[in-house]
One Martini backbone bead per residue (centre of mass of N, CA, C, O) as a GRO file, in nm:
protein
  410
    1UNK     BB    1  12.793   6.242 -11.986
    2UNK     BB    2  12.653   6.025 -11.811
    3UNK     BB    3  12.829   6.064 -11.561
    4UNK     BB    4  12.757   6.361 -11.515
    5UNK     BB    5  12.451   6.319 -11.490
    6UNK     BB    6  12.469   6.127 -11.249
    7UNK     BB    7  12.598   6.330 -11.053
    8UNK     BB    8  12.368   6.537 -11.064
    9UNK     BB    9  12.146   6.349 -10.966
   10UNK     BB   10  12.272   6.280 -10.690
   11UNK     BB   11  12.297   6.571 -10.590
   12UNK     BB   12  11.998   6.644 -10.597
   13UNK     BB   13  11.906   6.423 -10.398
   14UNK     BB   14  12.087   6.515 -10.158
   15UNK     BB   15  11.961   6.808 -10.132
   16UNK     BB   16  11.631   6.725 -10.130
   17UNK     BB   17  11.662   6.466  -9.961
   18UNK     BB   18  11.631   6.250  -9.728
   19UNK     BB   19  11.810   6.056  -9.549
   20UNK     BB   20  11.713   5.730  -9.627
   21UNK     BB   21  11.510   5.740  -9.833
   22UNK     BB   22  11.304   5.669 -10.059
   23UNK     BB   23  11.340   5.631 -10.388
   24UNK     BB   24  11.089   5.794 -10.478
   25UNK     BB   25  11.155   6.048 -10.308
   26UNK     BB   26  11.429   6.106 -10.431
   27UNK     BB   27  11.334   6.139 -10.718
   28UNK     BB   28  11.130   6.370 -10.673
   29UNK     BB   29  11.313   6.577 -10.530
   30UNK     BB   30  11.542   6.597 -10.739
   31UNK     BB   31  11.363   6.670 -10.982
   32UNK     BB   32  11.236   6.925 -10.864
   33UNK     BB   33  11.501   7.078 -10.836
   34UNK     BB   34  11.574   7.076 -11.137
   35UNK     BB   35  11.323   7.221 -11.243
   36UNK     BB   36  11.347   7.484 -11.076
   37UNK     BB   37  11.635   7.560 -11.160
   38UNK     BB   38  11.585   7.567 -11.463
   39UNK     BB   39  11.352   7.770 -11.452
   40UNK     BB   40  11.509   8.001 -11.324
   41UNK     BB   41  11.718   8.037 -11.547
   42UNK     BB   42  11.520   8.075 -11.783
   43UNK     BB   43  11.362   8.315 -11.665
   44UNK     BB   44  11.601   8.509 -11.648
   45UNK     BB   45  11.680   8.510 -11.947
   46UNK     BB   46  11.401   8.605 -12.056
   47UNK     BB   47  11.384   8.868 -11.898
   48UNK     BB   48  11.632   8.999 -12.025
   49UNK     BB   49  11.548   8.980 -12.321
   50UNK     BB   50  11.283   9.153 -12.301
   51UNK     BB   51  11.412   9.405 -12.183
   52UNK     BB   52  11.606   9.455 -12.431
   53UNK     BB   53  11.335   9.466 -12.628
   54UNK     BB   54  11.121   9.659 -12.470
   55UNK     BB   55  10.962   9.430 -12.258
   56UNK     BB   56  10.909   9.452 -11.933
   57UNK     BB   57  10.637   9.316 -11.885
   58UNK     BB   58  10.710   9.044 -12.010
   59UNK     BB   59  10.969   9.003 -11.828
   60UNK     BB   60  10.814   8.973 -11.553
   61UNK     BB   61  10.716   8.679 -11.569
   62UNK     BB   62  10.987   8.518 -11.575
   63UNK     BB   63  11.105   8.671 -11.334
   64UNK     BB   64  10.901   8.578 -11.122
   65UNK     BB   65  10.955   8.278 -11.157
   66UNK     BB   66  11.253   8.282 -11.078
   67UNK     BB   67  11.207   8.372 -10.788
   68UNK     BB   68  11.016   8.148 -10.694
   69UNK     BB   69  11.196   7.907 -10.770
   70UNK     BB   70  11.435   7.984 -10.588
   71UNK     BB   71  11.280   7.980 -10.318
   72UNK     BB   72  11.183   7.689 -10.339
   73UNK     BB   73  11.463   7.558 -10.357
   74UNK     BB   74  11.568   7.661 -10.085
   75UNK     BB   75  11.347   7.532  -9.910
   76UNK     BB   76  11.403   7.241  -9.991
   77UNK     BB   77  11.698   7.223  -9.890
   78UNK     BB   78  11.623   7.292  -9.590
   79UNK     BB   79  11.362   7.085  -9.541
   80UNK     BB   80  11.310   6.826  -9.730
   81UNK     BB   81  11.018   6.940  -9.833
   82UNK     BB   82  10.760   6.956 -10.062
   83UNK     BB   83  10.461   6.923 -10.059
   84UNK     BB   84  10.288   7.194 -10.234
   85UNK     BB   85  10.509   7.294 -10.437
   86UNK     BB   86  10.444   7.145 -10.698
   87UNK     BB   87  10.171   7.277 -10.766
   88UNK     BB   88  10.276   7.564 -10.784
   89UNK     BB   89  10.485   7.526 -11.010
   90UNK     BB   90  10.295   7.397 -11.220
   91UNK     BB   91  10.101   7.637 -11.241
   92UNK     BB   92  10.311   7.839 -11.341
   93UNK     BB   93  10.403   7.678 -11.589
   94UNK     BB   94  10.120   7.680 -11.724
   95UNK     BB   95  10.044   8.006 -11.717
   96UNK     BB   96  10.279   8.210 -11.775
   97UNK     BB   97  10.333   8.154 -12.081
   98UNK     BB   98  10.048   8.245 -12.168
   99UNK     BB   99  10.069   8.535 -12.064
  100UNK     BB  100  10.323   8.610 -12.219
  101UNK     BB  101  10.206   8.561 -12.500
  102UNK     BB  102   9.981   8.772 -12.478
  103UNK     BB  103  10.182   9.021 -12.433
  104UNK     BB  104  10.308   8.965 -12.742
  105UNK     BB  105  10.050   8.860 -12.952
  106UNK     BB  106  10.092   8.550 -12.954
  107UNK     BB  107  10.225   8.293 -13.119
  108UNK     BB  108  10.407   8.442 -13.322
  109UNK     BB  109  10.497   8.694 -13.152
  110UNK     BB  110  10.572   8.479 -12.902
  111UNK     BB  111  10.726   8.223 -13.009
  112UNK     BB  112  10.579   7.986 -12.864
  113UNK     BB  113  10.606   8.003 -12.535
  114UNK     BB  114  10.383   7.788 -12.447
  115UNK     BB  115  10.560   7.529 -12.456
  116UNK     BB  116  10.642   7.543 -12.152
  117UNK     BB  117  10.369   7.423 -12.041
  118UNK     BB  118  10.439   7.116 -12.094
  119UNK     BB  119  10.596   7.070 -11.822
  120UNK     BB  120  10.354   7.013 -11.641
  121UNK     BB  121  10.256   6.726 -11.737
  122UNK     BB  122  10.531   6.594 -11.723
  123UNK     BB  123  10.582   6.638 -11.419
  124UNK     BB  124  10.320   6.507 -11.318
  125UNK     BB  125  10.384   6.226 -11.420
  126UNK     BB  126  10.636   6.191 -11.234
  127UNK     BB  127  10.519   6.280 -10.952
  128UNK     BB  128  10.197   6.142 -10.967
  129UNK     BB  129  10.128   6.013 -11.236
  130UNK     BB  130   9.908   5.933 -11.487
  131UNK     BB  131   9.650   6.068 -11.386
  132UNK     BB  132   9.774   6.351 -11.342
  133UNK     BB  133   9.892   6.382 -11.624
  134UNK     BB  134   9.620   6.392 -11.773
  135UNK     BB  135   9.503   6.639 -11.626
  136UNK     BB  136   9.734   6.837 -11.710
  137UNK     BB  137   9.693   6.798 -12.013
  138UNK     BB  138   9.413   6.916 -12.025
  139UNK     BB  139   9.500   7.193 -11.921
  140UNK     BB  140   9.695   7.252 -12.152
  141UNK     BB  141   9.488   7.241 -12.379
  142UNK     BB  142   9.308   7.466 -12.268
  143UNK     BB  143   9.519   7.694 -12.271
  144UNK     BB  144   9.587   7.676 -12.577
  145UNK     BB  145   9.297   7.729 -12.674
  146UNK     BB  146   9.263   8.009 -12.552
  147UNK     BB  147   9.504   8.131 -12.705
  148UNK     BB  148   9.374   8.087 -12.985
  149UNK     BB  149   9.121   8.263 -12.948
  150UNK     BB  150   9.306   8.536 -12.872
  151UNK     BB  151   9.495   8.582 -13.114
  152UNK     BB  152   9.372   8.797 -13.302
  153UNK     BB  153   9.336   9.049 -13.115
  154UNK     BB  154   9.632   9.054 -13.020
  155UNK     BB  155   9.771   9.087 -13.300
  156UNK     BB  156   9.635   9.374 -13.355
  157UNK     BB  157   9.731   9.532 -13.069
  158UNK     BB  158  10.031   9.415 -13.092
  159UNK     BB  159  10.341   9.466 -13.147
  160UNK     BB  160  10.611   9.346 -13.288
  161UNK     BB  161  10.889   9.204 -13.302
  162UNK     BB  162  11.160   9.156 -13.431
  163UNK     BB  163  11.227   8.920 -13.656
  164UNK     BB  164  11.492   8.812 -13.536
  165UNK     BB  165  11.383   8.779 -13.248
  166UNK     BB  166  11.161   8.577 -13.309
  167UNK     BB  167  11.342   8.357 -13.421
  168UNK     BB  168  11.525   8.326 -13.175
  169UNK     BB  169  11.291   8.256 -12.976
  170UNK     BB  170  11.201   8.006 -13.112
  171UNK     BB  171  11.464   7.857 -13.071
  172UNK     BB  172  11.480   7.881 -12.760
  173UNK     BB  173  11.211   7.749 -12.688
  174UNK     BB  174  11.250   7.475 -12.823
  175UNK     BB  175  11.530   7.409 -12.695
  176UNK     BB  176  11.454   7.448 -12.398
  177UNK     BB  177  11.233   7.235 -12.378
  178UNK     BB  178  11.399   7.001 -12.486
  179UNK     BB  179  11.617   7.014 -12.266
  180UNK     BB  180  11.433   6.967 -12.016
  181UNK     BB  181  11.306   6.707 -12.107
  182UNK     BB  182  11.573   6.556 -12.124
  183UNK     BB  183  11.654   6.599 -11.829
  184UNK     BB  184  11.414   6.457 -11.698
  185UNK     BB  185  11.449   6.181 -11.841
  186UNK     BB  186  11.741   6.131 -11.757
  187UNK     BB  187  11.696   6.137 -11.455
  188UNK     BB  188  11.486   5.916 -11.444
  189UNK     BB  189  11.669   5.697 -11.565
  190UNK     BB  190  11.901   5.706 -11.365
  191UNK     BB  191  11.735   5.653 -11.106
  192UNK     BB  192  11.609   5.390 -11.202
  193UNK     BB  193  11.872   5.235 -11.250
  194UNK     BB  194  11.979   5.259 -10.960
  195UNK     BB  195  11.737   5.117 -10.826
  196UNK     BB  196  11.771   4.851 -10.983
  197UNK     BB  197  12.058   4.791 -10.882
  198UNK     BB  198  11.984   4.772 -10.585
  199UNK     BB  199  11.778   4.544 -10.622
  200UNK     BB  200  11.976   4.348 -10.751
  201UNK     BB  201  12.169   4.327 -10.510
  202UNK     BB  202  11.960   4.223 -10.311
  203UNK     BB  203  11.882   3.972 -10.471
  204UNK     BB  204  12.182   3.854 -10.478
  205UNK     BB  205  12.195   3.814 -10.161
  206UNK     BB  206  11.954   3.568 -10.179
  207UNK     BB  207  12.035   3.493 -10.481
  208UNK     BB  208  12.129   3.344 -10.739
  209UNK     BB  209  12.176   3.462 -11.050
  210UNK     BB  210  12.021   3.235 -11.204
  211UNK     BB  211  11.759   3.266 -11.034
  212UNK     BB  212  11.705   3.563 -11.078
  213UNK     BB  213  11.665   3.541 -11.385
  214UNK     BB  214  11.418   3.350 -11.371
  215UNK     BB  215  11.238   3.546 -11.214
  216UNK     BB  216  11.246   3.780 -11.427
  217UNK     BB  217  11.101   3.564 -11.631
  218UNK     BB  218  10.861   3.440 -11.460
  219UNK     BB  219  10.973   3.180 -11.320
  220UNK     BB  220  10.705   2.991 -11.170
  221UNK     BB  221  10.819   2.764 -11.017
  222UNK     BB  222  11.135   2.679 -10.850
  223UNK     BB  223  11.251   2.337 -10.915
  224UNK     BB  224  11.536   2.126 -10.838
  225UNK     BB  225  11.723   1.839 -10.932
  226UNK     BB  226  12.023   1.686 -10.789
  227UNK     BB  227  12.246   1.424 -10.813
  228UNK     BB  228  12.518   1.609 -10.736
  229UNK     BB  229  12.643   1.730 -10.427
  230UNK     BB  230  12.792   1.969 -10.196
  231UNK     BB  231  12.785   2.002  -9.834
  232UNK     BB  232  12.821   2.286  -9.605
  233UNK     BB  233  12.883   2.311  -9.255
  234UNK     BB  234  12.897   2.586  -9.017
  235UNK     BB  235  13.012   2.641  -8.666
  236UNK     BB  236  13.025   2.819  -8.383
  237UNK     BB  237  13.190   2.779  -8.099
  238UNK     BB  238  13.013   2.904  -7.829
  239UNK     BB  239  12.799   3.123  -7.910
  240UNK     BB  240  12.582   3.124  -7.690
  241UNK     BB  241  12.772   3.187  -7.452
  242UNK     BB  242  12.892   3.446  -7.569
  243UNK     BB  243  12.617   3.611  -7.607
  244UNK     BB  244  12.558   3.611  -7.283
  245UNK     BB  245  12.843   3.794  -7.194
  246UNK     BB  246  12.832   3.992  -7.437
  247UNK     BB  247  12.789   4.233  -7.633
  248UNK     BB  248  12.606   4.237  -7.918
  249UNK     BB  249  12.802   4.404  -8.102
  250UNK     BB  250  13.043   4.216  -8.062
  251UNK     BB  251  12.925   3.952  -8.162
  252UNK     BB  252  12.842   4.054  -8.445
  253UNK     BB  253  13.119   4.149  -8.540
  254UNK     BB  254  13.259   3.877  -8.528
  255UNK     BB  255  13.065   3.716  -8.704
  256UNK     BB  256  13.080   3.901  -8.956
  257UNK     BB  257  13.376   3.856  -9.020
  258UNK     BB  258  13.349   3.556  -9.092
  259UNK     BB  259  13.107   3.553  -9.292
  260UNK     BB  260  13.234   3.745  -9.498
  261UNK     BB  261  13.472   3.561  -9.558
  262UNK     BB  262  13.306   3.321  -9.659
  263UNK     BB  263  13.178   3.468  -9.899
  264UNK     BB  264  13.441   3.517 -10.048
  265UNK     BB  265  13.512   3.217 -10.080
  266UNK     BB  266  13.262   3.135 -10.239
  267UNK     BB  267  13.330   3.312 -10.481
  268UNK     BB  268  13.613   3.195 -10.538
  269UNK     BB  269  13.484   2.879 -10.563
  270UNK     BB  270  13.196   2.874 -10.688
  271UNK     BB  271  12.982   2.882 -10.455
  272UNK     BB  272  12.667   2.852 -10.259
  273UNK     BB  273  12.515   3.043 -10.053
  274UNK     BB  274  12.215   2.988  -9.866
  275UNK     BB  275  12.253   3.021  -9.537
  276UNK     BB  276  12.198   3.214  -9.229
  277UNK     BB  277  12.192   3.095  -8.878
  278UNK     BB  278  12.347   3.281  -8.708
  279UNK     BB  279  12.631   3.066  -8.680
  280UNK     BB  280  12.517   2.929  -8.935
  281UNK     BB  281  12.666   2.776  -9.237
  282UNK     BB  282  12.553   2.743  -9.582
  283UNK     BB  283  12.706   2.548  -9.851
  284UNK     BB  284  12.702   2.484 -10.215
  285UNK     BB  285  12.803   2.244 -10.458
  286UNK     BB  286  12.637   2.213 -10.785
  287UNK     BB  287  12.464   2.485 -10.753
  288UNK     BB  288  12.248   2.558 -11.007
  289UNK     BB  289  12.516   2.460 -11.147
  290UNK     BB  290  12.652   2.202 -11.259
  291UNK     BB  291  12.952   2.023 -11.127
  292UNK     BB  292  13.210   1.786 -11.110
  293UNK     BB  293  13.393   1.963 -10.872
  294UNK     BB  294  13.231   2.015 -10.602
  295UNK     BB  295  13.395   1.867 -10.382
  296UNK     BB  296  13.659   2.021 -10.422
  297UNK     BB  297  13.551   2.306 -10.373
  298UNK     BB  298  13.449   2.254 -10.083
  299UNK     BB  299  13.716   2.156  -9.963
  300UNK     BB  300  13.882   2.408 -10.025
  301UNK     BB  301  13.705   2.598  -9.863
  302UNK     BB  302  13.733   2.464  -9.587
  303UNK     BB  303  14.038   2.508  -9.564
  304UNK     BB  304  14.026   2.818  -9.597
  305UNK     BB  305  13.854   2.872  -9.350
  306UNK     BB  306  14.062   2.784  -9.139
  307UNK     BB  307  14.277   2.985  -9.223
  308UNK     BB  308  14.107   3.242  -9.169
  309UNK     BB  309  14.046   3.194  -8.875
  310UNK     BB  310  14.341   3.198  -8.783
  311UNK     BB  311  14.406   3.482  -8.889
  312UNK     BB  312  14.190   3.638  -8.723
  313UNK     BB  313  14.285   3.550  -8.448
  314UNK     BB  314  14.568   3.678  -8.471
  315UNK     BB  315  14.479   3.972  -8.541
  316UNK     BB  316  14.260   3.996  -8.272
  317UNK     BB  317  14.289   3.784  -8.032
  318UNK     BB  318  14.135   3.531  -8.074
  319UNK     BB  319  13.924   3.208  -7.992
  320UNK     BB  320  13.798   3.090  -8.258
  321UNK     BB  321  13.576   2.818  -8.353
  322UNK     BB  322  13.506   2.569  -8.609
  323UNK     BB  323  13.268   2.361  -8.736
  324UNK     BB  324  13.291   2.111  -9.005
  325UNK     BB  325  13.061   1.980  -9.256
  326UNK     BB  326  13.052   1.707  -9.507
  327UNK     BB  327  12.851   1.627  -9.804
  328UNK     BB  328  12.736   1.387 -10.058
  329UNK     BB  329  12.469   1.425 -10.308
  330UNK     BB  330  12.151   1.449 -10.334
  331UNK     BB  331  11.921   1.726 -10.432
  332UNK     BB  332  11.692   1.994 -10.351
  333UNK     BB  333  11.594   2.304 -10.516
  334UNK     BB  334  11.424   2.616 -10.410
  335UNK     BB  335  11.175   2.857 -10.436
  336UNK     BB  336  11.039   3.029 -10.162
  337UNK     BB  337  10.791   3.222 -10.197
  338UNK     BB  338  10.649   3.555 -10.305
  339UNK     BB  339  10.754   3.813 -10.123
  340UNK     BB  340  10.989   3.625  -9.979
  341UNK     BB  341  11.262   3.509 -10.100
  342UNK     BB  342  11.391   3.163 -10.099
  343UNK     BB  343  11.686   2.970 -10.125
  344UNK     BB  344  11.667   2.617 -10.100
  345UNK     BB  345  11.791   2.310  -9.939
  346UNK     BB  346  11.709   1.950  -9.962
  347UNK     BB  347  11.798   1.644  -9.781
  348UNK     BB  348  11.979   1.388  -9.665
  349UNK     BB  349  12.243   1.522  -9.735
  350UNK     BB  350  12.200   1.774  -9.563
  351UNK     BB  351  12.150   1.640  -9.290
  352UNK     BB  352  12.428   1.495  -9.278
  353UNK     BB  353  12.603   1.749  -9.285
  354UNK     BB  354  12.496   1.855  -9.017
  355UNK     BB  355  12.598   1.608  -8.852
  356UNK     BB  356  12.898   1.652  -8.911
  357UNK     BB  357  12.914   1.913  -8.754
  358UNK     BB  358  12.784   1.839  -8.468
  359UNK     BB  359  13.002   1.576  -8.446
  360UNK     BB  360  13.244   1.732  -8.443
  361UNK     BB  361  13.542   1.931  -8.433
  362UNK     BB  362  13.720   2.181  -8.344
  363UNK     BB  363  13.893   2.283  -8.629
  364UNK     BB  364  13.732   2.073  -8.816
  365UNK     BB  365  13.676   1.836  -9.097
  366UNK     BB  366  13.387   1.654  -9.151
  367UNK     BB  367  13.333   1.353  -9.342
  368UNK     BB  368  13.207   1.144  -9.553
  369UNK     BB  369  13.234   0.871  -9.754
  370UNK     BB  370  13.125   1.008 -10.008
  371UNK     BB  371  13.339   1.234 -10.010
  372UNK     BB  372  13.596   1.067  -9.987
  373UNK     BB  373  13.570   0.918 -10.263
  374UNK     BB  374  13.595   1.193 -10.435
  375UNK     BB  375  13.896   1.282 -10.271
  376UNK     BB  376  14.133   1.065 -10.236
  377UNK     BB  377  14.326   1.184 -10.481
  378UNK     BB  378  14.334   1.513 -10.376
  379UNK     BB  379  14.319   1.440 -10.064
  380UNK     BB  380  14.360   1.450  -9.714
  381UNK     BB  381  14.312   1.196  -9.454
  382UNK     BB  382  14.140   1.108  -9.144
  383UNK     BB  383  14.036   0.840  -8.979
  384UNK     BB  384  13.780   0.808  -8.736
  385UNK     BB  385  13.555   0.617  -8.790
  386UNK     BB  386  13.309   0.500  -8.595
  387UNK     BB  387  13.000   0.676  -8.545
  388UNK     BB  388  12.728   0.810  -8.380
  389UNK     BB  389  12.445   0.919  -8.561
  390UNK     BB  390  12.188   1.110  -8.554
  391UNK     BB  391  11.946   0.924  -8.735
  392UNK     BB  392  12.183   0.701  -8.863
  393UNK     BB  393  12.403   0.588  -8.697
  394UNK     BB  394  12.659   0.420  -8.793
  395UNK     BB  395  12.962   0.594  -8.910
  396UNK     BB  396  13.203   0.663  -9.144
  397UNK     BB  397  13.461   0.897  -9.086
  398UNK     BB  398  13.638   1.209  -9.177
  399UNK     BB  399  13.934   1.406  -9.185
  400UNK     BB  400  14.016   1.696  -9.328
  401UNK     BB  401  14.375   1.809  -9.389
  402UNK     BB  402  14.427   1.825  -9.715
  403UNK     BB  403  14.628   1.847  -9.991
  404UNK     BB  404  14.820   1.664 -10.199
  405UNK     BB  405  15.000   1.906 -10.316
  406UNK     BB  406  15.047   2.058 -10.009
  407UNK     BB  407  14.955   1.911  -9.781
  408UNK     BB  408  14.912   1.970  -9.478
  409UNK     BB  409  14.697   2.140  -9.267
  410UNK     BB  410  14.807   2.348  -8.968
   0.00000   0.00000   0.00000
C-alpha cells in the first residue's frame, strides 16, 4: 500500500511540477493536483447521487465544482504553473459545500455535507503555511456558524431526503472527507520523507555517516583527536597540462571515472574519503571511528587503486598515471563551517602524506617509515632510501609493491 501511494505521489509531482524544480514546489504542485483530481471525482459522484434522488439543483453545485476542478487540473498539467489557482479551488471547497447543505435543508437534512469545507483550511496549511492555515480555519468556522444560524428556517422550508439516503450520505460524507484528509497527509508524509532522504544522501556525500548523525543530534562543534590514523593522497600525473589541451568535458569525464572508482574502493575498504580538490584525492583510515588495522586498510586500497587505474587505462585506451603517498600517525578531524559543512583532517601526519605523494613516482605508492613499520609483516616493500622532503629534510621512504600473501602487484 505504501509503495503504491509513493508511486502515485511521484506521478502527481511529475505531472504537475516543472522538471528539476525545488522540493517544496514539487510537493505543492503534486498535492494540489491530487486535491483537485480527488475533488473532481467526489463532486461528480455527489452530483450523480443528488440527481438520482430528485435534487438536480443540489446536484448542480458539486457538478459545477467537478467541472472547474477538472479544468484547473488540466491547465496545471499543461502549464506546470499553479499561480492563483490554489486560492480559487480553496474558495470553492470552502463555500460550495455550505451552499449545497443550505439547498438540502441544513445540517441534518444535508447529511453534514459542509464537512467537506474543512479541506480548505487543511489544504491552505499545506500550501501556504501555518499563518494562512489559521486564516482559512477562521473562515471555515465562520461559514459553519452562518450555516448553523440559518439551519432552523431552512429545515422548515425544504423537504428531507429519504431517511436511508440521508444515512448513506452521512456515511459517504464522513468517509469521503476522512479519505481525502488521509490522502493529503499521506502524500505530504511521502514527499517529505523522500525530500529528507535526498537531503540525507547529499549530507552523506560530504560527511561520514557517524559525523552526520552527530550533527543531526545538534552536536556542534565537532572536533576529535585521533592517536593513530593512516592518510592517503593520490594525484593524477600531468592533469594541469592535460586540462590545458583537451576539451573540459573530456578532462572531467576521465577524472570522474577514476575518482568514482576510488570512492567505491573507499567504501569497500571502510575508509573515509575526506576531500577532492581538482585531481587530488584524500582518504583516511582510522576515523571517525578508530580501527587498529587502518594502515592495512589504506595500503590495500592503494594497491587496488593502482589495479583499477591499470584496468581503466586498458579498457579506454588511456595512459593515465597516479602518484600515491601514504603516512601514519596522529591527526585531528573536525567539522568546519555552519552553513556549508566540511569534514576535514589536519596534522603533520597529513602534511607528510601529501609530501609522500608529491615526491613520489607515477604509478607507485610511496610510504613513510611510520607506515612501513606497521605493515612490514603483512605487505611487501622496496626501500627507496633517503630522499629530501620539502619542509621535512632527509627521510627514509619505501615503495609499497604488494601484499605478503599474494606477492608483488604489478
